[in-house]
GUKE-409186 format. One line per 4 residues: number of its first residue (from 1); their letters; for each residue y, x, z of N, C-alpha, C, O. Coordinates in Angstrom, 1 decimal, always signed. Atoms other than C-alpha are relative to their C-alpha. Example, Ala and Ser with C-alpha at 12.3 -4.5 7.8 and 13.67 -1.06 7.14 Angstrom:
1	as	-1.2 +0.9 +0.0 -4.5 +12.3 +7.8 +1.2 +0.9 +0.0 +1.2 +1.9 +0.7  -1.1 -0.9 +0.0 -1.1 +13.7 +7.1 +1.1 -0.8 +0.8 +2.2 -0.3 +0.9
This chain:
1	qvql	-0.6 -0.1 +1.2 +29.2 +2.7 +82.9 -1.0 -1.1 -0.7 -2.1 -1.3 -0.2  +0.3 +0.8 +0.9 +28.5 +0.0 +79.9 -0.5 +0.8 -1.2 +0.2 +1.7 -1.5  +0.1 -0.9 +1.6 +27.1 +1.4 +76.6 -0.7 -1.3 -0.6 -1.6 -2.0 -0.2  +0.4 +1.2 +1.0 +26.8 -1.0 +73.7 -0.4 +0.6 -1.4 +0.6 +0.9 -2.1
5	vesg	+0.2 -0.6 +1.5 +25.0 +0.3 +70.4 -0.6 -1.1 -0.9 -1.5 -1.9 -0.6  +0.2 +1.1 +1.0 +25.1 -1.9 +67.4 -1.0 +0.9 -1.4 -1.0 +2.1 -1.9  +0.7 -0.6 +1.3 +22.8 -1.3 +64.5 -0.7 -1.0 -0.9 -1.2 -1.9 -0.3  +0.8 +0.7 +1.0 +21.3 -3.0 +61.3 +0.9 -0.6 -1.0 +0.5 -1.5 -1.8
9	gglv	-0.9 +0.2 +0.9 +24.3 -3.1 +59.4 -0.7 +0.9 -1.7 -1.5 +1.8 -1.9  +0.3 -0.8 +1.6 +24.1 -2.2 +55.3 +0.7 -0.7 -0.8 +1.4 -1.7 -0.5  -0.4 +0.6 +1.3 +24.9 -3.1 +51.9 -1.2 -1.1 -0.5 -2.4 -1.0 -0.6  +0.7 +1.3 +0.2 +23.9 -6.7 +50.8 +0.6 -0.5 -1.1 +1.8 -0.1 -1.3
13	hpgg	-0.8 +0.9 +1.1 +24.6 -8.9 +47.7 +0.4 -1.1 +0.6 +0.1 -1.4 +1.8  -0.4 +1.4 -0.8 +26.0 -12.3 +48.3 -1.1 -0.8 +0.0 -1.7 -0.8 -1.1  +1.0 +0.7 +0.2 +23.5 -14.5 +49.1 -1.1 +0.7 +1.2 -2.0 +0.1 +1.8  +1.5 -0.7 -1.0 +21.3 -11.8 +51.4 +0.2 -0.3 +1.3 +1.0 -1.1 +1.8
17	slrl	+0.0 +0.2 -1.3 +20.6 -11.5 +54.9 +0.0 +1.5 +0.8 -0.5 +2.5 +0.2  +0.0 -1.0 -0.8 +20.9 -9.1 +57.5 -0.3 +0.2 +1.8 +0.7 -0.3 +2.3  +0.1 +0.0 -1.3 +19.9 -8.6 +61.3 +0.7 +0.7 +0.8 +0.3 +1.8 +0.7  -0.6 -1.0 -0.5 +22.0 -6.9 +63.4 -0.4 -0.2 +1.7 -0.6 -1.2 +2.2
21	sckv	+1.0 -0.2 -1.0 +20.6 -5.7 +66.7 +1.5 +0.8 +1.1 +2.5 +1.4 +0.5  -0.8 -0.6 -1.1 +22.9 -4.6 +70.2 -0.8 +0.6 +1.2 -1.1 -0.2 +2.1  +0.6 -0.3 -1.4 +21.2 -2.8 +72.8 +1.0 +0.5 +0.9 +1.9 +1.3 +0.6  -0.8 +0.2 -1.1 +22.9 -3.1 +76.2 -0.4 +1.2 +1.2 -1.6 +1.1 +1.4
25	sgtm	+0.5 -0.9 -1.2 +22.4 -0.4 +79.1 +1.6 -0.1 +0.7 +2.7 -0.2 +0.2  -1.1 +0.2 -0.9 +24.7 -0.8 +82.2 +0.1 -1.3 +0.6 +0.4 -1.5 +1.8  +0.2 +1.4 -0.3 +24.5 -4.4 +82.4 -1.2 -1.0 -0.5 -1.9 -0.7 -1.5  +1.1 +0.8 +0.8 +22.1 -7.2 +81.8 +0.5 -1.0 -0.7 +1.2 -1.8 -0.1
29	vsan	-0.3 +1.4 +1.0 +22.7 -9.6 +78.7 -0.2 -1.3 +0.6 +0.7 -2.2 +0.4  +0.4 +1.2 -1.0 +21.0 -12.4 +81.2 +1.2 -0.6 +0.6 +1.5 -1.8 +0.8  -0.9 +0.6 -1.2 +24.0 -12.3 +83.5 +1.6 +0.1 -0.6 +2.6 +0.3 +0.1  -1.0 -0.4 +0.4 +26.5 -11.9 +81.1 +0.3 -1.1 -1.4 -0.7 -1.3 -2.2
33	vmgw	-0.5 +0.6 +1.3 +28.4 -14.2 +78.0 +0.3 +1.0 -0.9 +1.2 +1.8 -0.9  -0.1 -1.1 +1.1 +27.6 -12.2 +75.0 +0.3 -0.3 -1.4 -0.1 -1.2 -2.1  -0.4 +0.2 +1.4 +29.2 -11.8 +71.9 +0.2 +0.6 -1.2 +0.2 +1.8 -1.1  +0.0 -1.2 +1.3 +29.4 -10.4 +68.3 +1.6 -0.6 -0.7 +2.0 -1.7 -0.9
37	frqa	-1.4 +0.2 +0.4 +33.0 -9.7 +67.0 -0.3 +0.9 -1.5 -1.3 +1.6 -1.6  -0.1 -0.7 +1.3 +33.8 -8.1 +63.2 +1.8 -0.1 -0.2 +2.6 -1.0 +0.2  -1.4 -0.4 +0.2 +37.0 -6.5 +62.0 -0.2 +0.7 -1.8 -0.7 +1.8 -2.3  -0.1 -0.4 +1.6 +37.7 -6.5 +58.2 +1.0 +1.2 +0.0 +1.7 +1.4 +1.0
41	pgkq	-0.7 -1.0 +0.1 +39.5 -3.4 +56.9 +2.0 -0.6 +0.0 +2.5 -1.3 -0.8  -1.2 +0.4 -0.1 +43.2 -3.9 +57.7 +0.4 -1.3 +0.5 +1.4 -2.0 +0.0  +0.0 +1.4 -0.6 +42.6 -7.1 +59.8 -0.2 +0.3 +1.6 -0.5 +1.4 +1.9  +0.2 -0.6 -1.0 +42.4 -7.4 +63.5 -1.3 -0.7 +0.4 -1.4 -1.8 +0.0
45	resv	+1.1 +0.7 -0.5 +38.9 -8.0 +65.2 +0.1 -1.4 +0.4 +1.2 -1.9 +0.8  +0.2 +1.5 -0.2 +37.8 -11.7 +65.7 -1.4 +0.0 +0.0 -2.2 +0.6 -0.7  +1.2 +0.6 -0.7 +35.2 -13.3 +67.4 -0.9 -0.5 -1.3 -0.3 -1.0 -2.2  +0.8 +0.4 +0.7 +32.1 -14.2 +65.5 -0.7 -1.2 +0.5 -0.6 -2.3 +0.0
49	ahis	+0.8 +0.8 -1.1 +29.8 -15.9 +67.9 -0.6 +0.7 +1.5 -0.9 +1.9 +1.7  +0.4 -0.5 -1.3 +28.8 -15.7 +71.6 -0.8 -1.1 +0.3 -0.8 -2.2 -0.2  +1.0 +0.9 -0.4 +26.1 -17.1 +73.4 +0.1 +0.4 +2.0 +0.1 +1.5 +2.5  +0.0 +0.0 -1.6 +26.2 -17.9 +77.5 -1.1 +0.6 +0.8 -2.0 +1.1 +0.1
53	eggy	+0.9 -0.3 -0.6 +24.0 -16.9 +80.2 -1.4 -0.9 -0.1 -2.6 -0.7 -0.1  +1.1 +0.8 +0.0 +22.3 -20.0 +79.9 -0.9 -0.4 -1.4 -2.0 -1.0 -1.4  +0.7 +0.2 +1.3 +21.7 -19.8 +76.0 +0.8 -0.8 -1.0 +0.7 -0.8 -2.2  -0.9 +0.8 +0.9 +24.3 -22.1 +74.9 +0.9 +0.7 -0.8 +1.7 +1.4 -0.1
57	tvyq	-0.6 -0.9 +1.2 +26.0 -20.6 +71.4 +0.9 -0.7 -0.3 +0.7 -1.9 -0.5  -1.3 +0.6 +0.8 +29.5 -21.4 +70.1 +0.1 +1.2 -1.3 -0.1 +2.5 -1.2  -0.1 -0.8 +1.4 +30.1 -20.0 +66.3 +1.3 -0.4 -0.6 +1.6 -1.6 -0.9  -1.0 +0.1 +1.1 +33.2 -19.4 +64.4 -0.2 -0.8 -1.4 -1.1 -0.6 -2.1
61	davr	+0.5 +0.9 +1.2 +33.6 -22.0 +61.6 -0.3 +0.5 -1.0 -1.1 -0.3 -1.5  +0.3 -0.9 +1.2 +33.2 -19.5 +58.6 -1.2 +0.2 -0.1 -1.7 +0.2 -1.2  +1.2 -0.5 +0.3 +30.0 -18.5 +59.9 -0.9 -1.1 +0.9 -2.0 -0.6 +1.3  +0.8 +1.1 -0.4 +28.6 -22.0 +61.3 -1.0 -0.2 -0.9 -0.7 -0.6 -2.0
65	grft	+1.3 +0.6 +0.8 +25.1 -22.7 +60.0 -0.2 +1.0 -0.5 -1.0 +0.8 -1.4  +0.4 -1.1 +1.2 +24.9 -19.2 +58.3 -0.8 +1.2 +1.0 -1.8 +1.9 +0.6  +0.5 -0.7 -1.0 +24.4 -17.2 +61.5 -0.3 -0.4 +1.3 +0.1 -1.5 +1.8  +0.8 +0.5 -1.4 +22.5 -17.2 +64.6 +0.1 +1.1 +1.0 -0.4 +2.1 +0.7
69	isrd	+0.0 -1.0 -1.2 +23.1 -15.2 +67.9 -1.1 -0.4 +0.9 -1.4 -1.5 +1.2  +1.4 -0.1 -1.2 +20.1 -14.6 +70.3 +0.3 +1.1 +0.7 +1.0 +2.1 +0.6  +0.2 -0.9 -1.0 +19.4 -12.9 +72.9 -1.7 +0.1 +0.6 -2.4 -0.8 +0.7  +1.1 -0.6 -0.2 +16.3 -10.8 +74.3 +0.0 +0.5 +1.7 +0.0 +1.7 +1.8
73	naen	-0.4 -0.2 -1.0 +16.6 -10.7 +78.0 -0.9 +1.5 +0.5 -0.5 +2.5 +1.1  +0.7 -1.2 -0.8 +13.6 -8.3 +78.7 +0.3 +1.1 -1.0 -0.1 +2.1 -0.6  -0.4 -1.6 +0.7 +14.8 -5.6 +75.7 +1.3 -0.1 +0.8 +1.3 +1.0 +1.3  -1.4 -0.3 -0.4 +18.4 -6.0 +77.2 +0.8 -0.1 -1.4 +1.7 +0.8 -1.7
77	avyl	-0.5 -0.5 +1.1 +19.4 -6.7 +73.7 +0.5 -1.7 -0.4 -0.1 -2.7 -0.1  -0.8 +1.0 +1.1 +21.7 -9.1 +71.6 -0.2 +0.0 -1.1 +0.0 +1.1 -1.6  +0.1 -0.3 +1.5 +20.9 -10.0 +68.0 +0.9 -1.1 -0.6 +1.4 -2.1 +0.1  -0.7 +1.0 +0.8 +22.9 -11.8 +65.1 -0.8 +0.4 -1.4 -0.8 +1.4 -2.1
81	qmnn	+0.5 -0.1 +1.1 +20.8 -12.9 +62.2 +1.0 -0.5 -0.9 +1.6 -1.6 -0.5  -0.8 +0.6 +0.6 +23.0 -13.3 +59.3 -0.6 -0.3 -1.4 -1.2 +0.5 -2.1  +0.8 +0.8 +1.3 +22.0 -15.6 +56.3 +1.2 -0.4 -0.7 +2.3 -0.7 -0.2  -1.3 +0.4 +0.9 +23.9 -16.4 +52.9 +1.1 +0.6 +0.0 +2.1 -0.1 +0.0
85	lqfg	-0.9 -0.9 -0.5 +26.1 -13.3 +53.4 +1.2 +0.0 -1.2 +0.9 +0.2 -2.4  -1.0 +0.0 +0.9 +29.5 -13.6 +51.7 +1.0 +0.9 -0.4 +1.4 +1.4 +0.6  -1.5 -1.1 -0.1 +32.5 -11.3 +50.6 +0.5 +0.0 +1.2 +0.6 +1.1 +1.7  -0.7 +0.5 -0.9 +34.2 -12.9 +53.5 -0.5 +0.7 +1.4 +0.1 +0.8 +2.5
89	dtgv	+1.1 -0.4 -1.3 +31.5 -11.5 +55.9 +0.0 +1.6 -0.1 -0.7 +2.2 +0.6  +0.0 -1.9 +0.0 +32.3 -7.5 +55.1 +0.6 +0.4 +1.1 +1.2 -0.6 +1.6  -0.6 -0.3 -1.1 +33.5 -5.7 +58.0 -0.9 +0.9 +0.9 -2.1 +1.2 +0.7  +0.8 -0.7 -1.2 +32.4 -3.8 +61.1 -0.1 -0.7 +1.1 +0.9 -1.2 +1.6
93	yfcn	+0.3 +1.0 -0.7 +30.7 -5.7 +63.4 -0.7 +0.7 +1.6 -1.5 +1.6 +1.7  +0.2 -0.6 -1.3 +30.5 -5.1 +67.2 -0.6 -1.0 +1.2 -0.5 -2.3 +1.1  +0.7 +0.9 -1.1 +28.7 -6.6 +70.3 +0.9 +0.2 +1.1 +1.7 +1.1 +1.1  -0.9 +0.0 -1.4 +30.3 -7.2 +73.8 -0.4 -0.8 +1.0 -1.5 -1.5 +0.9
97	yfsr	+0.5 +0.8 -1.3 +30.1 -8.8 +77.0 +1.4 -0.5 +0.4 +2.4 +0.3 +0.2  -1.3 +0.1 -0.3 +32.9 -10.8 +78.2 +0.0 +0.0 +1.8 -0.9 -0.3 +2.6  +0.0 +0.4 -1.2 +34.3 -10.7 +81.6 +0.0 -0.9 +0.8 +0.6 -1.9 +0.4  +0.3 +0.8 -0.7 +33.5 -12.5 +84.3 +1.3 -0.6 +0.7 +1.4 -1.8 +1.1
101	ltge	-1.2 +0.3 -0.9 +36.9 -12.7 +86.1 +1.0 -0.6 -1.1 +1.7 -1.6 -0.9  -0.8 +0.5 +1.0 +38.8 -13.0 +82.7 -0.1 -0.9 -0.9 +0.8 -1.7 -1.3  +0.3 +0.8 +1.3 +37.1 -14.4 +80.2 +0.0 +0.6 -1.3 -0.5 +0.1 -2.4  -0.1 -1.0 +1.4 +37.8 -11.7 +77.7 -0.8 +1.1 -0.1 -1.1 +1.8 +0.9
105	pssd	+0.7 -0.8 +0.4 +35.7 -9.5 +75.8 +0.5 +1.5 +1.1 +1.6 +1.5 +1.6  -0.1 -1.3 -1.0 +35.3 -5.8 +78.0 +0.8 +0.8 -1.1 +0.9 +0.4 -2.3  -0.2 -1.0 +0.5 +36.7 -2.8 +77.1 -0.7 +1.2 -0.7 -0.3 +2.1 -1.4  +1.3 -0.9 +0.3 +33.3 -1.2 +76.5 -0.2 -0.2 -1.3 -1.3 -0.6 -1.4
109	wgqg	-0.1 +0.1 +1.5 +33.7 -1.5 +72.7 -1.0 +1.3 -0.6 -0.7 +2.5 -0.3  +0.3 -1.0 +0.4 +31.2 +0.5 +70.9 +0.0 +0.4 -1.2 +1.0 +0.0 -1.7  -0.4 -0.4 +1.5 +31.0 +2.0 +67.3 -0.2 -1.0 -1.0 +0.4 -0.9 -2.0  +0.1 +1.2 +1.1 +29.9 -1.1 +65.4 -0.7 +0.6 -1.0 -0.9 +1.8 -1.1
113	tqvt	+0.5 -0.3 +1.0 +28.1 -1.1 +62.7 +0.5 -1.1 -1.6 +1.0 -2.2 -1.7  -1.1 +0.1 +1.3 +29.4 -1.3 +58.9 -1.0 -1.3 -0.8 -2.2 -1.0 -1.1  +0.5 +0.9 +0.8 +28.4 -4.7 +56.9 +0.7 -0.1 -1.1 +1.8 -0.4 -0.9  -0.6 +0.3 +1.2 +29.3 -4.9 +53.3 -0.8 -0.8 -1.0 -1.9 -0.5 -1.2
117	vss	+0.4 +0.9 +0.6 +28.8 -7.6 +51.1 +0.5 +0.2 -1.5 +1.7 +0.1 -1.8  -0.5 -0.4 +1.4 +29.0 -6.7 +47.3 -1.0 -0.1 -1.3 -2.2 +0.3 -1.3  +0.8 +1.0 +1.4 +27.7 -8.1 +43.8 +0.0 +1.6 -0.8 -0.4 +1.7 -1.9
């Protein structure tokens, strides 16, 4: 089984920063495309960013230039550095790996970590 444990969320003011962590067990982050997702209240979960096995990164337009996804193979962890946070960034953040067969996120969702941006 794959386990994904997110941490690092919290309450911040607009313009603040947070660094989210995703500890992975059961699969290797170096062998998968890894991604961060978020879900605001009353809205569907959306992709935020992902990183390929080779380190290529892709970002949603809304976060490009402010967020950075990274991977630490030795720690088998994925991170999301979030700078200049805005009200629209509020939500529960999840990490996940993409199926090599379908290209879609796996069904192994963790509990996520809450990010709240408030003045």
